[in-house]
C-alpha positions as a LaTeX table, in Angstrom:
\begin{tabular}{lrrr}
\hline
Residue & $x$ (\AA) & $y$ (\AA) & $z$ (\AA) \\
\hline
Met1 & 0.86 & $-35.72$ & $-46.90$ \\
Asn2 & $-1.07$ & $-35.21$ & $-43.60$ \\
Phe3 & $-3.98$ & $-37.25$ & $-42.46$ \\
His4 & $-6.16$ & $-35.66$ & $-39.84$ \\
Ser5 & $-9.02$ & $-37.40$ & $-38.30$ \\
Thr6 & $-12.09$ & $-35.52$ & $-37.04$ \\
Pro7 & $-11.85$ & $-34.97$ & $-33.27$ \\
Pro8 & $-14.39$ & $-36.98$ & $-31.38$ \\
Lys9 & $-17.69$ & $-35.16$ & $-30.45$ \\
Gln10 & $-17.66$ & $-34.16$ & $-26.80$ \\
Thr11 & $-20.82$ & $-35.03$ & $-25.04$ \\
His12 & $-21.77$ & $-33.35$ & $-21.76$ \\
Ala13 & $-21.96$ & $-35.67$ & $-18.86$ \\
Pro14 & $-25.26$ & $-35.63$ & $-17.03$ \\
Thr15 & $-25.33$ & $-33.65$ & $-13.87$ \\
Leu16 & $-24.83$ & $-35.99$ & $-10.92$ \\
Pro17 & $-26.21$ & $-35.53$ & $-7.39$ \\
Thr18 & $-23.44$ & $-33.96$ & $-5.27$ \\
Tyr19 & $-23.20$ & $-34.24$ & $-1.48$ \\
Ala20 & $-20.61$ & $-32.60$ & 0.84 \\
Ala21 & $-19.00$ & $-35.33$ & 2.91 \\
Arg22 & $-18.96$ & $-33.00$ & 5.94 \\
Asp23 & $-22.65$ & $-32.43$ & 5.58 \\
Leu24 & $-23.27$ & $-36.18$ & 5.47 \\
Ser25 & $-21.30$ & $-36.59$ & 8.70 \\
Glu26 & $-22.93$ & $-33.51$ & 10.26 \\
Gly27 & $-19.50$ & $-31.99$ & 10.97 \\
Gly28 & $-18.05$ & $-35.19$ & 12.43 \\
Asp29 & $-15.79$ & $-37.81$ & 10.96 \\
Leu30 & $-18.40$ & $-40.69$ & 10.44 \\
Ala31 & $-21.60$ & $-41.22$ & 8.52 \\
Gln32 & $-23.63$ & $-44.26$ & 7.80 \\
Ile33 & $-24.97$ & $-44.89$ & 4.26 \\
Val34 & $-27.61$ & $-47.54$ & 3.64 \\
Leu35 & $-27.95$ & $-49.30$ & 0.30 \\
Asp36 & $-30.35$ & $-52.22$ & $-0.16$ \\
Gln37 & $-30.49$ & $-53.10$ & 3.57 \\
Gln38 & $-26.62$ & $-53.01$ & 3.81 \\
Thr39 & $-25.09$ & $-50.36$ & 6.05 \\
Tyr40 & $-21.80$ & $-48.81$ & 5.05 \\
Thr41 & $-19.60$ & $-46.43$ & 7.06 \\
Leu42 & $-18.07$ & $-43.38$ & 5.44 \\
Arg43 & $-15.09$ & $-42.07$ & 7.42 \\
Ile44 & $-13.19$ & $-38.85$ & 6.82 \\
Thr45 & $-9.59$ & $-39.27$ & 7.74 \\
Arg46 & $-7.23$ & $-36.71$ & 9.38 \\
Ala47 & $-5.61$ & $-36.31$ & 5.98 \\
Gly48 & $-9.05$ & $-35.38$ & 4.43 \\
Lys49 & $-9.45$ & $-38.67$ & 2.49 \\
Leu50 & $-12.60$ & $-40.71$ & 2.40 \\
Ile51 & $-12.88$ & $-44.39$ & 3.35 \\
Leu52 & $-16.04$ & $-46.37$ & 2.70 \\
Thr53 & $-16.37$ & $-49.72$ & 4.57 \\
Lys54 & $-19.05$ & $-52.29$ & 4.81 \\
\hline
\end{tabular}
């Protein structure tokens, strides 16, 4: 006897705004992002990773 459940319905995620990190940094390694009067620094490392600091 096999019991099979119905697979969950897949819902499509809403399209999110997408930004290229290199565009934000204008080709450099650093960009500043402001959120509610707080400034954050986005850094692109040599390894191509992103670091966001306050």
